[in-house]
C-alpha positions as CSV (number, residue, x, y, z in Angstrom):
1,X,-20.3,-20.0,6.4
2,X,-19.0,-16.0,5.7
3,X,-16.1,-15.6,3.9
4,X,-13.0,-14.8,5.7
5,X,-11.5,-10.6,4.4
6,X,-8.1,-10.4,4.3
7,X,-6.7,-6.3,4.9
8,X,-3.2,-5.4,3.5
9,X,-2.3,-2.5,4.8
10,X,1.1,-0.2,4.5
11,X,2.9,2.8,4.5
12,X,3.5,4.0,1.1
13,X,6.3,2.0,-0.8
14,X,5.9,-0.8,2.0
15,X,5.8,-3.5,-0.1
16,X,1.7,-4.0,-0.5
17,X,1.3,-4.7,-4.0
18,X,4.1,-7.3,-4.1
19,X,2.8,-9.5,-1.2
20,X,-0.4,-9.7,-3.2
21,X,0.6,-10.7,-6.6
22,X,3.4,-13.0,-4.9
23,X,0.3,-14.6,-2.6
24,X,-1.7,-15.1,-6.0
25,X,0.9,-16.4,-7.7
26,X,1.1,-19.5,-5.6
27,X,-2.0,-19.8,-3.5
28,X,-3.4,-23.9,-4.2
29,X,-7.2,-24.3,-5.5
30,X,-8.8,-21.1,-3.9
31,X,-11.0,-18.5,-5.5
32,X,-10.0,-15.4,-4.4
33,X,-11.1,-11.9,-5.3
34,X,-9.4,-8.5,-5.4
35,X,-9.9,-5.0,-4.1
36,X,-8.0,-2.1,-4.5
37,X,-8.1,0.7,-3.6
38,X,-5.8,3.1,-4.7
39,X,-4.5,6.8,-4.1
40,X,-4.7,9.2,-7.0
41,X,-6.6,8.0,-11.1
42,X,-4.6,6.0,-12.3
43,X,-4.7,2.4,-11.4
44,X,-1.4,1.1,-11.0
45,X,-1.7,-0.8,-8.8
46,X,-4.6,-2.5,-10.4
47,X,-2.3,-3.6,-13.7
48,X,0.9,-4.7,-12.0
49,X,-1.9,-6.8,-10.5
50,X,-3.6,-8.3,-14.1
51,X,0.0,-8.0,-15.8
52,X,1.0,-11.7,-14.0
53,X,-1.8,-13.8,-15.4
54,X,-3.1,-14.7,-12.6
55,X,-5.3,-17.9,-12.5
56,X,-6.8,-17.7,-8.7
57,X,-7.7,-14.6,-9.0
58,X,-9.5,-13.4,-12.5
59,X,-10.0,-10.0,-13.9
60,X,-13.9,-10.5,-13.6
61,X,-12.8,-10.8,-9.5
62,X,-11.2,-8.0,-9.4
63,X,-12.3,-4.3,-8.0
64,X,-10.6,-1.3,-7.9
65,X,-11.6,2.1,-5.9
66,X,-10.1,5.2,-7.0
67,X,-12.6,8.2,-5.2
68,X,-10.7,8.2,-1.6
69,X,-8.8,5.9,1.3
70,X,-12.2,3.6,1.3
71,X,-11.7,4.1,5.2
72,X,-13.1,7.5,4.0
73,X,-15.4,6.2,1.4
74,X,-17.5,3.2,2.9
75,X,-20.7,3.8,2.4
76,X,-20.0,4.8,-0.8
77,X,-17.1,2.9,-2.4
78,X,-16.9,-0.3,0.1
79,X,-20.0,-1.7,0.7
80,X,-21.5,-2.2,-2.4
81,X,-18.0,-2.9,-4.1
82,X,-18.5,-5.8,-1.3
83,X,-21.8,-6.6,-2.3
84,X,-20.9,-6.6,-6.3
85,X,-18.4,-9.5,-5.0
86,X,-20.8,-11.5,-3.2
87,X,-23.5,-11.6,-6.1
88,X,-21.3,-13.2,-8.4
89,X,-22.7,-16.8,-9.6
90,X,-19.0,-18.0,-9.3
91,X,-18.2,-16.0,-5.6
92,X,-14.8,-15.9,-4.2
93,X,-13.9,-18.2,-1.5
94,X,-11.5,-15.2,0.1
95,X,-11.0,-11.9,-0.6
96,X,-8.4,-9.4,-0.1
97,X,-8.4,-5.6,0.3
98,X,-4.9,-3.6,-0.6
99,X,-5.5,-0.7,1.2
100,X,-4.0,2.8,0.1
101,X,-0.8,3.7,1.9
102,X,-3.3,6.7,3.5
103,X,-5.5,4.7,4.8
104,X,-6.0,3.5,8.4
105,X,-7.5,0.7,9.2
106,X,-9.8,0.6,12.2
107,X,-12.6,2.3,9.8
108,X,-12.5,0.0,7.4
109,X,-12.9,-3.2,10.0
110,X,-16.3,-1.8,11.4
111,X,-17.7,-1.5,8.1
112,X,-17.3,-5.1,8.2
113,X,-20.7,-4.9,10.7
114,X,-23.0,-2.9,8.2
115,X,-25.6,-5.1,8.2
116,X,-25.1,-5.4,4.9
117,X,-22.5,-8.0,4.7
118,X,-21.9,-9.1,8.4
119,X,-23.4,-11.9,8.2
120,X,-21.8,-12.6,4.4
121,X,-18.3,-11.9,5.5
122,X,-16.1,-11.5,8.6
123,X,-12.0,-9.8,8.7
124,X,-9.6,-13.3,9.1
125,X,-6.6,-11.2,9.6
126,X,-5.8,-7.7,9.4
127,X,-1.8,-7.1,7.5
128,X,1.0,-4.2,7.9
129,X,3.3,-4.8,5.5
130,X,6.4,-2.4,7.2
131,X,8.9,-1.3,5.1
132,X,12.6,-2.1,7.2
133,X,15.0,0.9,5.4
134,X,12.8,3.7,6.3
135,X,12.2,2.7,10.1
136,X,15.3,2.0,10.9
137,X,16.1,5.1,9.4
138,X,13.8,6.5,11.8
139,X,11.4,8.0,9.5
140,X,7.8,7.3,11.2
141,X,8.6,6.1,14.3
142,X,10.2,7.8,17.5
143,X,12.1,6.9,20.2
144,X,9.5,7.8,23.3
145,X,11.9,9.4,25.4
146,X,13.1,11.2,23.2
147,X,9.6,12.8,22.5
148,X,8.8,13.3,25.7
149,X,12.4,15.6,25.8
150,X,11.2,17.0,22.6
151,X,7.7,18.5,24.3
152,X,8.5,19.1,27.4
153,X,10.9,22.1,25.7
154,X,8.7,23.2,22.8
155,X,5.1,22.7,22.5
156,X,5.5,22.9,19.5
157,X,5.6,19.0,19.3
158,X,2.7,17.7,21.5
159,X,1.0,16.0,18.6
160,X,2.6,13.4,16.3
161,X,2.9,14.3,13.3
162,X,0.3,12.5,10.5
163,X,2.6,10.3,8.6
164,X,3.5,9.1,12.9
165,X,0.3,8.7,13.2
166,X,-0.9,6.5,10.0
167,X,2.2,4.3,10.5
168,X,1.0,3.9,14.3
169,X,-2.5,3.1,13.3
170,X,-1.5,0.6,10.9
171,X,0.8,-1.4,13.2
172,X,-2.1,-0.8,16.2
173,X,-4.9,-3.1,13.9
174,X,-2.5,-5.9,12.6
175,X,-2.7,-9.4,13.2
176,X,0.7,-9.7,11.9
177,X,2.9,-7.9,10.5
178,X,6.0,-8.3,7.1
179,X,8.5,-6.4,7.9
180,X,10.0,-6.3,4.1
181,X,12.7,-5.4,2.2
182,X,14.7,-6.7,4.6
183,X,17.5,-7.7,2.7
184,X,18.4,-3.9,2.7
185,X,19.6,-3.3,6.1
186,X,21.3,-5.6,8.2
187,X,21.1,-8.0,11.3
188,X,21.5,-5.6,14.3
189,X,18.8,-3.3,11.5
190,X,16.8,-5.3,12.0
191,X,16.3,-6.1,15.4
192,X,16.4,-2.2,15.5
193,X,13.4,-2.7,13.4
194,X,11.3,-5.9,15.3
195,X,11.8,-3.4,18.1
196,X,10.4,-0.5,16.9
197,X,7.1,-2.3,15.3
198,X,7.0,-4.7,19.4
199,X,7.0,-1.0,21.2
200,X,4.2,0.5,18.3
201,X,1.0,-2.8,17.9
202,X,-0.7,-4.5,20.0
203,X,1.3,-7.5,21.7
204,X,-0.5,-10.0,19.8
205,X,1.1,-9.4,16.5
206,X,3.3,-11.9,15.0
207,X,5.9,-10.2,13.7
208,X,7.1,-11.6,10.2
209,X,11.2,-10.7,8.0
210,X,10.6,-10.5,4.3
211,X,12.7,-10.4,1.2
212,X,10.8,-8.9,-1.9
213,X,7.1,-10.2,-0.9
214,X,8.2,-13.2,-0.4
215,X,6.1,-15.0,2.6
216,X,3.9,-18.7,2.5
217,X,0.4,-17.8,1.6
218,X,-0.4,-20.5,4.7
219,X,1.2,-17.8,6.7
220,X,-0.9,-14.9,5.2
221,X,-4.4,-16.1,5.3
222,X,-6.6,-18.3,8.1
223,X,-5.4,-16.0,10.5
224,X,-9.0,-15.9,11.6
225,X,-8.9,-13.0,13.5
226,X,-12.6,-12.5,13.4
227,X,-11.3,-8.5,13.9
228,X,-14.3,-6.8,13.5
229,X,-15.1,-8.4,16.8
230,X,-12.5,-7.3,18.5
231,X,-12.2,-3.7,18.1
232,X,-11.9,-2.9,21.7
233,X,-7.8,-3.9,21.4
234,X,-7.4,-2.1,18.1
235,X,-6.5,1.1,19.0
236,X,-6.2,4.5,17.2
237,X,-5.4,7.9,17.5
238,X,-8.6,8.7,15.5
239,X,-10.6,6.8,18.3
240,X,-14.2,8.5,18.3
241,X,-13.9,10.9,15.3
242,X,-16.1,9.9,12.2
243,X,-13.1,10.7,9.8
244,X,-9.9,12.2,9.3
245,X,-8.2,14.0,7.4
246,X,-5.5,12.9,4.1
247,X,-4.9,17.5,3.3
248,X,-1.1,16.6,3.8
249,X,-0.5,13.7,1.0
250,X,-1.6,15.0,-2.7
251,X,-0.7,13.6,-5.9
252,X,0.2,14.0,-9.3
253,X,-0.7,12.6,-12.5
254,X,2.4,12.5,-15.3
255,X,1.7,10.6,-19.2
256,X,4.8,10.8,-20.7
257,X,6.0,9.6,-24.7
258,X,8.5,6.9,-24.7
259,X,11.6,7.1,-22.7
260,X,15.4,6.7,-25.4
261,X,17.5,6.5,-21.8
262,X,16.1,4.8,-19.0
263,X,19.4,5.0,-16.9
264,X,19.1,9.0,-17.6
265,X,15.4,9.3,-16.5
266,X,16.2,7.4,-13.5
267,X,18.7,9.2,-11.9
268,X,16.2,12.3,-13.2
269,X,13.7,10.8,-11.0
270,X,15.7,9.8,-8.4
271,X,17.2,13.4,-7.8
272,X,13.5,15.0,-7.5
273,X,12.6,13.1,-4.6
274,X,15.7,14.7,-3.1
275,X,15.0,17.7,-4.4
276,X,10.7,17.8,-3.8
277,X,8.7,16.2,-0.5
278,X,7.9,13.1,-3.1
279,X,6.9,9.4,-1.2
280,X,6.6,7.7,-3.4
281,X,6.6,6.3,-7.7
282,X,5.1,3.7,-9.4
283,X,3.7,2.9,-12.8
284,X,4.8,2.1,-16.4
285,X,8.3,2.9,-18.4
286,X,7.7,2.4,-22.8
287,X,11.5,1.4,-23.9
288,X,11.2,2.2,-27.9
289,X,13.8,-1.2,-28.2
290,X,12.1,-3.4,-25.4
291,X,8.9,-5.5,-26.1
292,X,8.1,-5.4,-22.6
293,X,6.1,-3.6,-20.6
294,X,9.0,-2.4,-17.9
295,X,6.5,-1.0,-14.1
296,X,8.5,1.4,-11.8
297,X,8.2,1.6,-7.8
298,X,10.2,4.1,-5.8
299,X,10.5,5.1,-2.4
300,X,11.9,8.3,-2.1
301,X,15.6,7.7,-3.6
302,X,15.6,3.7,-3.2
303,X,14.0,3.1,-7.1
304,X,13.5,-0.7,-8.5
305,X,12.1,-1.3,-11.9
306,X,11.5,-4.5,-14.1
307,X,9.3,-5.9,-17.2
308,X,6.1,-7.8,-16.4
309,X,4.8,-8.1,-19.7
310,X,4.8,-7.4,-23.5
311,X,3.0,-4.8,-25.0
312,X,-0.5,-5.8,-26.2
313,X,-0.7,-5.3,-30.0
314,X,-3.8,-3.3,-28.9
315,X,-2.6,-0.6,-26.1
316,X,-1.3,2.7,-26.4
317,X,2.7,2.8,-25.9
318,X,3.5,5.4,-23.3
319,X,5.0,6.4,-19.9
320,X,2.7,6.5,-16.9
321,X,3.8,7.6,-13.6
322,X,1.6,8.1,-10.4
323,X,3.9,10.4,-8.5
324,X,2.9,11.4,-4.6
325,X,4.2,13.3,-1.8
326,X,3.1,15.6,0.6
327,X,0.6,18.3,0.2
328,X,1.9,21.4,-1.7
329,X,5.0,19.8,-3.3
330,X,6.0,21.3,-6.5
331,X,3.9,19.3,-9.6
332,X,4.4,22.4,-12.7
333,X,8.4,21.8,-11.1
334,X,8.5,17.6,-11.1
335,X,5.6,17.9,-14.6
336,X,8.1,20.2,-16.6
337,X,11.6,19.0,-15.4
338,X,9.8,14.8,-16.6
339,X,8.4,16.8,-19.5
340,X,12.2,18.7,-20.5
341,X,14.2,15.4,-20.5
342,X,10.7,13.3,-22.7
343,X,12.1,13.9,-26.5
344,X,11.4,11.1,-28.6
């Protein structure tokens, strides 16, 4: 019997890790393995999952891929990682894959037909997580009529931007779409988001609203989509291409000392997201008078922090951030601003 695998995708900051953490904390009597694909070299998402010490997902059942987007490194990283999970004596009963925010799901789905793994695993479902407030603001979706008018007036708008293509490809591959962060928008705005998503996604995709990633595992698991056998119904902007380009994005890793004034630090980060082309910030903050580690998640100027676990006695306390932005954003200016603020 093939092991079902759930692919969880979504744009930067949509809430994929939050949904996975909630799922793992609430799933019952199921051994789950987790494959995490980070953008950047610092394993923030991995640490967020490990920080909650979840019984259903042991640390030896978690694999992190940091060599690039999972959809571009199928042969080198993904297939060997799946083979490694399957070779464990205590093989998982279900596998979760969290893609990076830049991943286009279809190449990953295709990889489940590779000879080495096709008889042992199947794509139970592709879950796309949507940042509802961002979509409500029109950040990654278009009004078709307005776009057509602009195209007719300006030949430079013949092609949609890469951000839009990534967003739409993630919707087009989805069996289920989670409209996350619905508590941050009005009912009318939610209806607007639903209309946009329905227009851009497959008609059979189920749409589920969520607050802070709280979705019942019974809804997420057991979709039995066998998506690798349904590729023709999962259209992509990149159909026919061997790979896609991520040169429109870049990342910066910043390591700092303790943060004496967290409120001032967060205010600085908010200012930086507005003055530079920053899409996403994630990481940990060391606050000197706190025994617990503070997690920080930011999507544009929206910043959330919470304490996840106590600092371990044998680990070095410091502040670590991964900052993801559009290509060409001023890394030196950002690093200098953060370093100048970081005074013990």
